[in-house]
N, CA, C and O atoms as a Maestro MAE file, in Angstrom:
{
 s_m_m2io_version
 :::
 2.0.0
}

f_m_ct {
 s_m_title
 :::
 protein
 m_atom[296] {
  # First column is atom index #
  i_m_mmod_type
  r_m_x_coord
  r_m_y_coord
  r_m_z_coord
  i_m_residue_number
  s_m_chain_name
  s_m_pdb_residue_name
  s_m_pdb_atom_name
  i_m_atomic_number
  :::
  1 25 34.512 -16.540 -15.775 1 A "UNK " " N  " 7
  2 3 34.564 -16.128 -14.573 1 A "UNK " " CA " 6
  3 2 33.089 -16.069 -13.918 1 A "UNK " " C  " 6
  4 15 32.989 -16.158 -12.695 1 A "UNK " " O  " 8
  5 25 32.141 -15.945 -14.590 2 A "UNK " " N  " 7
  6 3 30.643 -15.879 -14.268 2 A "UNK " " CA " 6
  7 2 30.461 -17.368 -13.499 2 A "UNK " " C  " 6
  8 15 29.989 -17.527 -12.373 2 A "UNK " " O  " 8
  9 25 30.952 -18.399 -14.393 3 A "UNK " " N  " 7
  10 3 30.547 -19.772 -13.996 3 A "UNK " " CA " 6
  11 2 31.284 -20.158 -12.757 3 A "UNK " " C  " 6
  12 15 30.795 -20.945 -11.946 3 A "UNK " " O  " 8
  13 25 32.595 -19.545 -12.587 4 A "UNK " " N  " 7
  14 3 33.380 -19.870 -11.152 4 A "UNK " " CA " 6
  15 2 32.433 -19.167 -10.082 4 A "UNK " " C  " 6
  16 15 32.116 -19.767 -9.056 4 A "UNK " " O  " 8
  17 25 31.984 -17.854 -10.358 5 A "UNK " " N  " 7
  18 3 31.355 -17.302 -9.245 5 A "UNK " " CA " 6
  19 2 29.995 -17.733 -8.847 5 A "UNK " " C  " 6
  20 15 29.552 -17.583 -7.708 5 A "UNK " " O  " 8
  21 25 29.346 -18.278 -9.835 6 A "UNK " " N  " 7
  22 3 28.077 -19.062 -9.650 6 A "UNK " " CA " 6
  23 2 28.321 -20.277 -8.802 6 A "UNK " " C  " 6
  24 15 27.619 -20.627 -7.854 6 A "UNK " " O  " 8
  25 25 29.391 -20.876 -9.249 7 A "UNK " " N  " 7
  26 3 29.764 -22.164 -8.306 7 A "UNK " " CA " 6
  27 2 30.194 -21.833 -6.857 7 A "UNK " " C  " 6
  28 15 29.877 -22.526 -5.890 7 A "UNK " " O  " 8
  29 25 30.869 -20.827 -6.803 8 A "UNK " " N  " 7
  30 3 31.447 -20.461 -5.542 8 A "UNK " " CA " 6
  31 2 30.427 -19.901 -4.549 8 A "UNK " " C  " 6
  32 15 30.438 -20.121 -3.338 8 A "UNK " " O  " 8
  33 25 29.616 -19.210 -5.160 9 A "UNK " " N  " 7
  34 3 28.410 -18.600 -4.363 9 A "UNK " " CA " 6
  35 2 27.177 -19.367 -4.321 9 A "UNK " " C  " 6
  36 15 26.171 -19.002 -3.712 9 A "UNK " " O  " 8
  37 25 27.300 -20.580 -5.076 10 A "UNK " " N  " 7
  38 3 26.035 -21.414 -5.188 10 A "UNK " " CA " 6
  39 2 24.872 -20.694 -5.660 10 A "UNK " " C  " 6
  40 15 23.800 -20.798 -5.063 10 A "UNK " " O  " 8
  41 25 25.009 -19.949 -6.719 11 A "UNK " " N  " 7
  42 3 23.993 -19.245 -7.352 11 A "UNK " " CA " 6
  43 2 23.489 -19.948 -8.672 11 A "UNK " " C  " 6
  44 15 24.339 -20.363 -9.460 11 A "UNK " " O  " 8
  45 25 22.380 -20.075 -8.903 12 A "UNK " " N  " 7
  46 3 21.883 -20.663 -10.396 12 A "UNK " " CA " 6
  47 2 22.431 -19.766 -11.401 12 A "UNK " " C  " 6
  48 15 22.727 -18.588 -11.201 12 A "UNK " " O  " 8
  49 25 22.562 -20.496 -12.653 13 A "UNK " " N  " 7
  50 3 23.104 -19.842 -13.886 13 A "UNK " " CA " 6
  51 2 21.903 -18.768 -14.439 13 A "UNK " " C  " 6
  52 15 22.086 -17.704 -15.030 13 A "UNK " " O  " 8
  53 25 20.752 -19.333 -14.094 14 A "UNK " " N  " 7
  54 3 19.550 -18.402 -14.599 14 A "UNK " " CA " 6
  55 2 18.630 -18.288 -13.301 14 A "UNK " " C  " 6
  56 15 18.514 -19.179 -12.461 14 A "UNK " " O  " 8
  57 25 17.950 -16.957 -13.271 15 A "UNK " " N  " 7
  58 3 17.152 -16.678 -12.150 15 A "UNK " " CA " 6
  59 2 15.830 -16.340 -12.820 15 A "UNK " " C  " 6
  60 15 15.742 -15.630 -13.822 15 A "UNK " " O  " 8
  61 25 14.707 -16.964 -12.124 16 A "UNK " " N  " 7
  62 3 13.435 -16.684 -12.650 16 A "UNK " " CA " 6
  63 2 12.751 -15.692 -11.525 16 A "UNK " " C  " 6
  64 15 12.598 -16.003 -10.344 16 A "UNK " " O  " 8
  65 25 12.408 -14.567 -12.062 17 A "UNK " " N  " 7
  66 3 11.677 -13.663 -11.216 17 A "UNK " " CA " 6
  67 2 10.198 -13.236 -11.493 17 A "UNK " " C  " 6
  68 15 9.923 -12.666 -12.549 17 A "UNK " " O  " 8
  69 25 9.302 -13.493 -10.607 18 A "UNK " " N  " 7
  70 3 7.854 -13.251 -10.722 18 A "UNK " " CA " 6
  71 2 7.612 -11.860 -10.696 18 A "UNK " " C  " 6
  72 15 7.861 -11.254 -9.654 18 A "UNK " " O  " 8
  73 25 7.147 -11.233 -11.720 19 A "UNK " " N  " 7
  74 3 6.596 -9.808 -11.793 19 A "UNK " " CA " 6
  75 2 5.193 -9.730 -11.791 19 A "UNK " " C  " 6
  76 15 4.537 -10.674 -12.231 19 A "UNK " " O  " 8
  77 25 4.619 -8.658 -11.324 20 A "UNK " " N  " 7
  78 3 3.106 -8.538 -11.578 20 A "UNK " " CA " 6
  79 2 2.873 -8.057 -12.806 20 A "UNK " " C  " 6
  80 15 3.816 -7.973 -13.592 20 A "UNK " " O  " 8
  81 25 1.658 -7.683 -13.159 21 A "UNK " " N  " 7
  82 3 1.167 -7.279 -14.587 21 A "UNK " " CA " 6
  83 2 2.092 -5.927 -14.861 21 A "UNK " " C  " 6
  84 15 2.757 -5.759 -15.883 21 A "UNK " " O  " 8
  85 25 2.020 -5.154 -13.941 22 A "UNK " " N  " 7
  86 3 2.648 -3.752 -14.187 22 A "UNK " " CA " 6
  87 2 3.989 -3.953 -14.460 22 A "UNK " " C  " 6
  88 15 4.458 -3.573 -15.532 22 A "UNK " " O  " 8
  89 25 4.812 -4.626 -13.437 23 A "UNK " " N  " 7
  90 3 6.172 -4.892 -13.512 23 A "UNK " " CA " 6
  91 2 6.684 -5.595 -14.937 23 A "UNK " " C  " 6
  92 15 7.728 -5.323 -15.528 23 A "UNK " " O  " 8
  93 25 5.783 -6.466 -15.290 24 A "UNK " " N  " 7
  94 3 6.171 -7.104 -16.630 24 A "UNK " " CA " 6
  95 2 5.912 -6.151 -17.787 24 A "UNK " " C  " 6
  96 15 6.622 -6.170 -18.792 24 A "UNK " " O  " 8
  97 25 5.061 -5.459 -17.662 25 A "UNK " " N  " 7
  98 3 4.833 -4.412 -18.756 25 A "UNK " " CA " 6
  99 2 6.092 -3.512 -18.745 25 A "UNK " " C  " 6
  100 15 6.804 -3.501 -19.749 25 A "UNK " " O  " 8
  101 25 6.400 -2.777 -17.698 26 A "UNK " " N  " 7
  102 3 7.567 -1.872 -17.500 26 A "UNK " " CA " 6
  103 2 8.890 -2.609 -18.184 26 A "UNK " " C  " 6
  104 15 9.551 -2.182 -19.131 26 A "UNK " " O  " 8
  105 25 9.076 -3.750 -17.488 27 A "UNK " " N  " 7
  106 3 10.272 -4.482 -17.939 27 A "UNK " " CA " 6
  107 2 10.413 -4.474 -19.370 27 A "UNK " " C  " 6
  108 15 11.491 -4.246 -19.918 27 A "UNK " " O  " 8
  109 25 9.323 -4.724 -19.998 28 A "UNK " " N  " 7
  110 3 9.526 -4.918 -21.679 28 A "UNK " " CA " 6
  111 2 9.701 -3.538 -22.342 28 A "UNK " " C  " 6
  112 15 9.908 -3.421 -23.550 28 A "UNK " " O  " 8
  113 25 9.604 -2.477 -21.474 29 A "UNK " " N  " 7
  114 3 9.757 -1.148 -22.019 29 A "UNK " " CA " 6
  115 2 11.179 -0.620 -21.800 29 A "UNK " " C  " 6
  116 15 11.552 0.427 -22.330 29 A "UNK " " O  " 8
  117 25 12.009 -1.402 -20.970 30 A "UNK " " N  " 7
  118 3 13.488 -1.070 -20.846 30 A "UNK " " CA " 6
  119 2 14.092 -1.499 -22.132 30 A "UNK " " C  " 6
  120 15 14.005 -2.654 -22.548 30 A "UNK " " O  " 8
  121 25 14.776 -0.427 -22.821 31 A "UNK " " N  " 7
  122 3 15.671 -0.649 -24.008 31 A "UNK " " CA " 6
  123 2 16.838 0.114 -24.193 31 A "UNK " " C  " 6
  124 15 17.440 0.169 -25.265 31 A "UNK " " O  " 8
  125 25 17.181 0.733 -23.117 32 A "UNK " " N  " 7
  126 3 18.326 1.780 -22.984 32 A "UNK " " CA " 6
  127 2 18.083 3.202 -23.710 32 A "UNK " " C  " 6
  128 15 18.946 4.079 -23.754 32 A "UNK " " O  " 8
  129 25 16.835 3.312 -24.258 33 A "UNK " " N  " 7
  130 3 16.513 4.302 -25.079 33 A "UNK " " CA " 6
  131 2 15.680 5.372 -24.271 33 A "UNK " " C  " 6
  132 15 15.988 6.541 -24.039 33 A "UNK " " O  " 8
  133 25 14.446 4.616 -23.867 34 A "UNK " " N  " 7
  134 3 13.411 5.360 -23.056 34 A "UNK " " CA " 6
  135 2 13.899 6.045 -21.672 34 A "UNK " " C  " 6
  136 15 14.772 5.482 -21.012 34 A "UNK " " O  " 8
  137 25 13.380 7.155 -21.278 35 A "UNK " " N  " 7
  138 3 13.693 7.536 -20.062 35 A "UNK " " CA " 6
  139 2 12.452 7.415 -19.166 35 A "UNK " " C  " 6
  140 15 11.344 7.091 -19.595 35 A "UNK " " O  " 8
  141 25 12.710 7.681 -17.986 36 A "UNK " " N  " 7
  142 3 11.562 7.429 -17.025 36 A "UNK " " CA " 6
  143 2 10.247 8.073 -17.322 36 A "UNK " " C  " 6
  144 15 9.187 7.475 -17.137 36 A "UNK " " O  " 8
  145 25 10.318 9.328 -17.795 37 A "UNK " " N  " 7
  146 3 9.066 10.091 -18.287 37 A "UNK " " CA " 6
  147 2 8.495 9.370 -19.452 37 A "UNK " " C  " 6
  148 15 7.278 9.181 -19.464 37 A "UNK " " O  " 8
  149 25 9.164 8.984 -20.343 38 A "UNK " " N  " 7
  150 3 8.418 8.209 -21.656 38 A "UNK " " CA " 6
  151 2 7.864 6.950 -21.145 38 A "UNK " " C  " 6
  152 15 6.758 6.603 -21.560 38 A "UNK " " O  " 8
  153 25 8.527 6.186 -20.251 39 A "UNK " " N  " 7
  154 3 7.948 5.040 -19.765 39 A "UNK " " CA " 6
  155 2 6.929 5.245 -18.893 39 A "UNK " " C  " 6
  156 15 6.007 4.430 -18.914 39 A "UNK " " O  " 8
  157 25 6.888 6.239 -18.059 40 A "UNK " " N  " 7
  158 3 5.562 6.706 -17.392 40 A "UNK " " CA " 6
  159 2 4.323 6.980 -18.302 40 A "UNK " " C  " 6
  160 15 3.186 6.586 -18.044 40 A "UNK " " O  " 8
  161 25 4.651 7.632 -19.291 41 A "UNK " " N  " 7
  162 3 3.437 7.905 -20.347 41 A "UNK " " CA " 6
  163 2 2.993 6.717 -20.963 41 A "UNK " " C  " 6
  164 15 1.790 6.635 -21.213 41 A "UNK " " O  " 8
  165 25 3.905 5.578 -21.317 42 A "UNK " " N  " 7
  166 3 3.306 4.219 -21.814 42 A "UNK " " CA " 6
  167 2 2.506 3.527 -20.583 42 A "UNK " " C  " 6
  168 15 1.442 2.980 -20.873 42 A "UNK " " O  " 8
  169 25 2.886 3.512 -19.390 43 A "UNK " " N  " 7
  170 3 2.383 2.907 -18.006 43 A "UNK " " CA " 6
  171 2 0.939 3.606 -18.057 43 A "UNK " " C  " 6
  172 15 -0.097 2.947 -17.968 43 A "UNK " " O  " 8
  173 25 0.960 4.823 -18.191 44 A "UNK " " N  " 7
  174 3 -0.228 5.543 -17.745 44 A "UNK " " CA " 6
  175 2 -1.269 5.272 -18.762 44 A "UNK " " C  " 6
  176 15 -2.431 5.055 -18.418 44 A "UNK " " O  " 8
  177 25 -0.827 5.278 -20.231 45 A "UNK " " N  " 7
  178 3 -1.824 4.893 -21.303 45 A "UNK " " CA " 6
  179 2 -2.405 3.519 -21.144 45 A "UNK " " C  " 6
  180 15 -3.565 3.287 -21.485 45 A "UNK " " O  " 8
  181 25 -1.634 2.625 -20.642 46 A "UNK " " N  " 7
  182 3 -1.949 1.228 -20.569 46 A "UNK " " CA " 6
  183 2 -2.795 0.704 -19.346 46 A "UNK " " C  " 6
  184 15 -3.693 -0.136 -19.404 46 A "UNK " " O  " 8
  185 25 -2.289 1.429 -18.118 47 A "UNK " " N  " 7
  186 3 -3.033 1.218 -16.882 47 A "UNK " " CA " 6
  187 2 -3.989 2.145 -16.199 47 A "UNK " " C  " 6
  188 15 -4.727 1.802 -15.275 47 A "UNK " " O  " 8
  189 25 -3.912 3.501 -16.788 48 A "UNK " " N  " 7
  190 3 -4.822 4.494 -16.435 48 A "UNK " " CA " 6
  191 2 -4.540 4.824 -15.036 48 A "UNK " " C  " 6
  192 15 -3.379 4.826 -14.626 48 A "UNK " " O  " 8
  193 25 -5.637 5.132 -14.200 49 A "UNK " " N  " 7
  194 3 -5.620 5.310 -12.783 49 A "UNK " " CA " 6
  195 2 -5.057 4.263 -11.928 49 A "UNK " " C  " 6
  196 15 -4.706 4.525 -10.778 49 A "UNK " " O  " 8
  197 25 -4.943 2.991 -12.473 50 A "UNK " " N  " 7
  198 3 -4.431 1.900 -11.654 50 A "UNK " " CA " 6
  199 2 -2.853 2.068 -11.441 50 A "UNK " " C  " 6
  200 15 -2.252 1.391 -10.606 50 A "UNK " " O  " 8
  201 25 -2.290 2.916 -12.168 51 A "UNK " " N  " 7
  202 3 -0.981 3.093 -12.318 51 A "UNK " " CA " 6
  203 2 -0.411 4.225 -11.189 51 A "UNK " " C  " 6
  204 15 0.789 4.349 -10.941 51 A "UNK " " O  " 8
  205 25 -1.427 4.988 -10.582 52 A "UNK " " N  " 7
  206 3 -1.147 5.934 -9.650 52 A "UNK " " CA " 6
  207 2 -0.788 5.514 -8.244 52 A "UNK " " C  " 6
  208 15 -1.456 4.586 -7.789 52 A "UNK " " O  " 8
  209 25 0.101 6.009 -7.519 53 A "UNK " " N  " 7
  210 3 0.804 7.196 -7.920 53 A "UNK " " CA " 6
  211 2 2.030 6.740 -8.855 53 A "UNK " " C  " 6
  212 15 2.888 5.939 -8.487 53 A "UNK " " O  " 8
  213 25 1.999 7.292 -9.974 54 A "UNK " " N  " 7
  214 3 2.633 6.710 -11.159 54 A "UNK " " CA " 6
  215 2 4.300 6.780 -10.928 54 A "UNK " " C  " 6
  216 15 5.034 5.791 -10.917 54 A "UNK " " O  " 8
  217 25 4.672 7.991 -10.772 55 A "UNK " " N  " 7
  218 3 6.103 8.170 -10.917 55 A "UNK " " CA " 6
  219 2 6.842 7.688 -9.503 55 A "UNK " " C  " 6
  220 15 8.002 7.281 -9.453 55 A "UNK " " O  " 8
  221 25 6.011 7.803 -8.450 56 A "UNK " " N  " 7
  222 3 6.549 7.276 -7.414 56 A "UNK " " CA " 6
  223 2 6.687 5.643 -7.424 56 A "UNK " " C  " 6
  224 15 7.688 5.112 -6.944 56 A "UNK " " O  " 8
  225 25 5.817 5.021 -7.893 57 A "UNK " " N  " 7
  226 3 5.964 3.577 -8.030 57 A "UNK " " CA " 6
  227 2 6.839 3.174 -9.008 57 A "UNK " " C  " 6
  228 15 7.449 2.115 -8.859 57 A "UNK " " O  " 8
  229 25 7.023 3.974 -10.163 58 A "UNK " " N  " 7
  230 3 7.922 3.675 -11.102 58 A "UNK " " CA " 6
  231 2 9.353 3.910 -10.659 58 A "UNK " " C  " 6
  232 15 10.241 3.186 -11.108 58 A "UNK " " O  " 8
  233 25 9.607 4.829 -9.851 59 A "UNK " " N  " 7
  234 3 10.934 5.115 -9.406 59 A "UNK " " CA " 6
  235 2 11.412 4.110 -8.373 59 A "UNK " " C  " 6
  236 15 12.584 3.736 -8.417 59 A "UNK " " O  " 8
  237 25 10.572 3.645 -7.436 60 A "UNK " " N  " 7
  238 3 10.728 2.584 -6.503 60 A "UNK " " CA " 6
  239 2 10.981 1.153 -7.379 60 A "UNK " " C  " 6
  240 15 11.904 0.409 -7.047 60 A "UNK " " O  " 8
  241 25 10.319 0.904 -8.234 61 A "UNK " " N  " 7
  242 3 10.563 -0.324 -9.149 61 A "UNK " " CA " 6
  243 2 11.988 -0.197 -9.709 61 A "UNK " " C  " 6
  244 15 12.866 -1.010 -9.416 61 A "UNK " " O  " 8
  245 25 12.165 0.730 -10.431 62 A "UNK " " N  " 7
  246 3 13.532 0.974 -10.855 62 A "UNK " " CA " 6
  247 2 14.727 0.881 -9.909 62 A "UNK " " C  " 6
  248 15 15.750 0.258 -10.193 62 A "UNK " " O  " 8
  249 25 14.531 1.545 -8.759 63 A "UNK " " N  " 7
  250 3 15.356 1.477 -7.841 63 A "UNK " " CA " 6
  251 2 15.650 0.056 -7.266 63 A "UNK " " C  " 6
  252 15 16.789 -0.309 -6.976 63 A "UNK " " O  " 8
  253 25 14.524 -0.726 -7.123 64 A "UNK " " N  " 7
  254 3 14.774 -2.132 -6.707 64 A "UNK " " CA " 6
  255 2 15.389 -2.979 -7.681 64 A "UNK " " C  " 6
  256 15 16.195 -3.851 -7.355 64 A "UNK " " O  " 8
  257 25 15.031 -2.753 -8.904 65 A "UNK " " N  " 7
  258 3 15.815 -3.514 -10.088 65 A "UNK " " CA " 6
  259 2 17.288 -3.068 -9.957 65 A "UNK " " C  " 6
  260 15 18.097 -3.993 -9.889 65 A "UNK " " O  " 8
  261 25 17.674 -2.073 -9.919 66 A "UNK " " N  " 7
  262 3 19.008 -1.481 -9.862 66 A "UNK " " CA " 6
  263 2 19.801 -2.063 -8.553 66 A "UNK " " C  " 6
  264 15 20.887 -2.629 -8.676 66 A "UNK " " O  " 8
  265 25 19.246 -1.897 -7.454 67 A "UNK " " N  " 7
  266 3 19.787 -2.349 -6.183 67 A "UNK " " CA " 6
  267 2 19.983 -3.811 -6.327 67 A "UNK " " C  " 6
  268 15 21.012 -4.226 -5.794 67 A "UNK " " O  " 8
  269 25 19.211 -4.725 -6.944 68 A "UNK " " N  " 7
  270 3 19.305 -6.140 -7.084 68 A "UNK " " CA " 6
  271 2 20.203 -6.591 -8.300 68 A "UNK " " C  " 6
  272 15 20.444 -7.772 -8.549 68 A "UNK " " O  " 8
  273 25 20.722 -5.397 -9.113 69 A "UNK " " N  " 7
  274 3 21.490 -5.603 -10.185 69 A "UNK " " CA " 6
  275 2 21.008 -6.338 -11.425 69 A "UNK " " C  " 6
  276 15 21.701 -7.001 -12.196 69 A "UNK " " O  " 8
  277 25 19.721 -6.111 -11.482 70 A "UNK " " N  " 7
  278 3 18.857 -6.458 -12.876 70 A "UNK " " CA " 6
  279 2 18.956 -5.553 -13.824 70 A "UNK " " C  " 6
  280 15 18.716 -5.890 -14.984 70 A "UNK " " O  " 8
  281 25 19.350 -4.157 -13.497 71 A "UNK " " N  " 7
  282 3 19.470 -3.191 -14.434 71 A "UNK " " CA " 6
  283 2 20.635 -2.355 -13.942 71 A "UNK " " C  " 6
  284 15 20.978 -2.397 -12.761 71 A "UNK " " O  " 8
  285 25 21.267 -1.569 -14.872 72 A "UNK " " N  " 7
  286 3 22.249 -0.589 -14.643 72 A "UNK " " CA " 6
  287 2 21.839 0.818 -15.063 72 A "UNK " " C  " 6
  288 15 21.400 1.067 -16.186 72 A "UNK " " O  " 8
  289 25 22.009 1.738 -14.087 73 A "UNK " " N  " 7
  290 3 21.517 3.058 -14.304 73 A "UNK " " CA " 6
  291 2 22.672 4.126 -14.911 73 A "UNK " " C  " 6
  292 15 23.730 4.375 -14.333 73 A "UNK " " O  " 8
  293 25 22.344 4.571 -15.901 74 A "UNK " " N  " 7
  294 3 23.574 5.532 -16.430 74 A "UNK " " CA " 6
  295 2 23.117 6.938 -16.407 74 A "UNK " " C  " 6
  296 15 23.875 7.839 -16.764 74 A "UNK " " O  " 8
  :::
 }
 m_bond[295] {
  # First column is bond index #
  i_m_from
  i_m_to
  i_m_order
  :::
  1 1 2 1
  2 2 3 1
  3 3 4 2
  4 3 5 1
  5 5 6 1
  6 6 7 1
  7 7 8 2
  8 7 9 1
  9 9 10 1
  10 10 11 1
  11 11 12 2
  12 11 13 1
  13 13 14 1
  14 14 15 1
  15 15 16 2
  16 15 17 1
  17 17 18 1
  18 18 19 1
  19 19 20 2
  20 19 21 1
  21 21 22 1
  22 22 23 1
  23 23 24 2
  24 23 25 1
  25 25 26 1
  26 26 27 1
  27 27 28 2
  28 27 29 1
  29 29 30 1
  30 30 31 1
  31 31 32 2
  32 31 33 1
  33 33 34 1
  34 34 35 1
  35 35 36 2
  36 35 37 1
  37 37 38 1
  38 38 39 1
  39 39 40 2
  40 39 41 1
  41 41 42 1
  42 42 43 1
  43 43 44 2
  44 43 45 1
  45 45 46 1
  46 46 47 1
  47 47 48 2
  48 47 49 1
  49 49 50 1
  50 50 51 1
  51 51 52 2
  52 51 53 1
  53 53 54 1
  54 54 55 1
  55 55 56 2
  56 55 57 1
  57 57 58 1
  58 58 59 1
  59 59 60 2
  60 59 61 1
  61 61 62 1
  62 62 63 1
  63 63 64 2
  64 63 65 1
  65 65 66 1
  66 66 67 1
  67 67 68 2
  68 67 69 1
  69 69 70 1
  70 70 71 1
  71 71 72 2
  72 71 73 1
  73 73 74 1
  74 74 75 1
  75 75 76 2
  76 75 77 1
  77 77 78 1
  78 78 79 1
  79 79 80 2
  80 79 81 1
  81 81 82 1
  82 82 83 1
  83 83 84 2
  84 83 85 1
  85 85 86 1
  86 86 87 1
  87 87 88 2
  88 87 89 1
  89 89 90 1
  90 90 91 1
  91 91 92 2
  92 91 93 1
  93 93 94 1
  94 94 95 1
  95 95 96 2
  96 95 97 1
  97 97 98 1
  98 98 99 1
  99 99 100 2
  100 99 101 1
  101 101 102 1
  102 102 103 1
  103 103 104 2
  104 103 105 1
  105 105 106 1
  106 106 107 1
  107 107 108 2
  108 107 109 1
  109 109 110 1
  110 110 111 1
  111 111 112 2
  112 111 113 1
  113 113 114 1
  114 114 115 1
  115 115 116 2
  116 115 117 1
  117 117 118 1
  118 118 119 1
  119 119 120 2
  120 119 121 1
  121 121 122 1
  122 122 123 1
  123 123 124 2
  124 123 125 1
  125 125 126 1
  126 126 127 1
  127 127 128 2
  128 127 129 1
  129 129 130 1
  130 130 131 1
  131 131 132 2
  132 131 133 1
  133 133 134 1
  134 134 135 1
  135 135 136 2
  136 135 137 1
  137 137 138 1
  138 138 139 1
  139 139 140 2
  140 139 141 1
  141 141 142 1
  142 142 143 1
  143 143 144 2
  144 143 145 1
  145 145 146 1
  146 146 147 1
  147 147 148 2
  148 147 149 1
  149 149 150 1
  150 150 151 1
  151 151 152 2
  152 151 153 1
  153 153 154 1
  154 154 155 1
  155 155 156 2
  156 155 157 1
  157 157 158 1
  158 158 159 1
  159 159 160 2
  160 159 161 1
  161 161 162 1
  162 162 163 1
  163 163 164 2
  164 163 165 1
  165 165 166 1
  166 166 167 1
  167 167 168 2
  168 167 169 1
  169 169 170 1
  170 170 171 1
  171 171 172 2
  172 171 173 1
  173 173 174 1
  174 174 175 1
  175 175 176 2
  176 175 177 1
  177 177 178 1
  178 178 179 1
  179 179 180 2
  180 179 181 1
  181 181 182 1
  182 182 183 1
  183 183 184 2
  184 183 185 1
  185 185 186 1
  186 186 187 1
  187 187 188 2
  188 187 189 1
  189 189 190 1
  190 190 191 1
  191 191 192 2
  192 191 193 1
  193 193 194 1
  194 194 195 1
  195 195 196 2
  196 195 197 1
  197 197 198 1
  198 198 199 1
  199 199 200 2
  200 199 201 1
  201 201 202 1
  202 202 203 1
  203 203 204 2
  204 203 205 1
  205 205 206 1
  206 206 207 1
  207 207 208 2
  208 207 209 1
  209 209 210 1
  210 210 211 1
  211 211 212 2
  212 211 213 1
  213 213 214 1
  214 214 215 1
  215 215 216 2
  216 215 217 1
  217 217 218 1
  218 218 219 1
  219 219 220 2
  220 219 221 1
  221 221 222 1
  222 222 223 1
  223 223 224 2
  224 223 225 1
  225 225 226 1
  226 226 227 1
  227 227 228 2
  228 227 229 1
  229 229 230 1
  230 230 231 1
  231 231 232 2
  232 231 233 1
  233 233 234 1
  234 234 235 1
  235 235 236 2
  236 235 237 1
  237 237 238 1
  238 238 239 1
  239 239 240 2
  240 239 241 1
  241 241 242 1
  242 242 243 1
  243 243 244 2
  244 243 245 1
  245 245 246 1
  246 246 247 1
  247 247 248 2
  248 247 249 1
  249 249 250 1
  250 250 251 1
  251 251 252 2
  252 251 253 1
  253 253 254 1
  254 254 255 1
  255 255 256 2
  256 255 257 1
  257 257 258 1
  258 258 259 1
  259 259 260 2
  260 259 261 1
  261 261 262 1
  262 262 263 1
  263 263 264 2
  264 263 265 1
  265 265 266 1
  266 266 267 1
  267 267 268 2
  268 267 269 1
  269 269 270 1
  270 270 271 1
  271 271 272 2
  272 271 273 1
  273 273 274 1
  274 274 275 1
  275 275 276 2
  276 275 277 1
  277 277 278 1
  278 278 279 1
  279 279 280 2
  280 279 281 1
  281 281 282 1
  282 282 283 1
  283 283 284 2
  284 283 285 1
  285 285 286 1
  286 286 287 1
  287 287 288 2
  288 287 289 1
  289 289 290 1
  290 290 291 1
  291 291 292 2
  292 291 293 1
  293 293 294 1
  294 294 295 1
  295 295 296 2
  :::
 }
}
């Protein structure tokens, strides 16, 4: 079914998305176990004040990924 949809909609089988340093770091933290609070702790530890406003940015990033169907929120 996926292959048919890809052909019908002329979508590539694999998509390459460029993420900035923080986006790449956060992406690797998604494991289905960590919640947004814990991810925020890791981001703050790694990026310090560069991450601020931390939870606003993190929420926007997660919403964008979900809206574009890169992740599913439960």
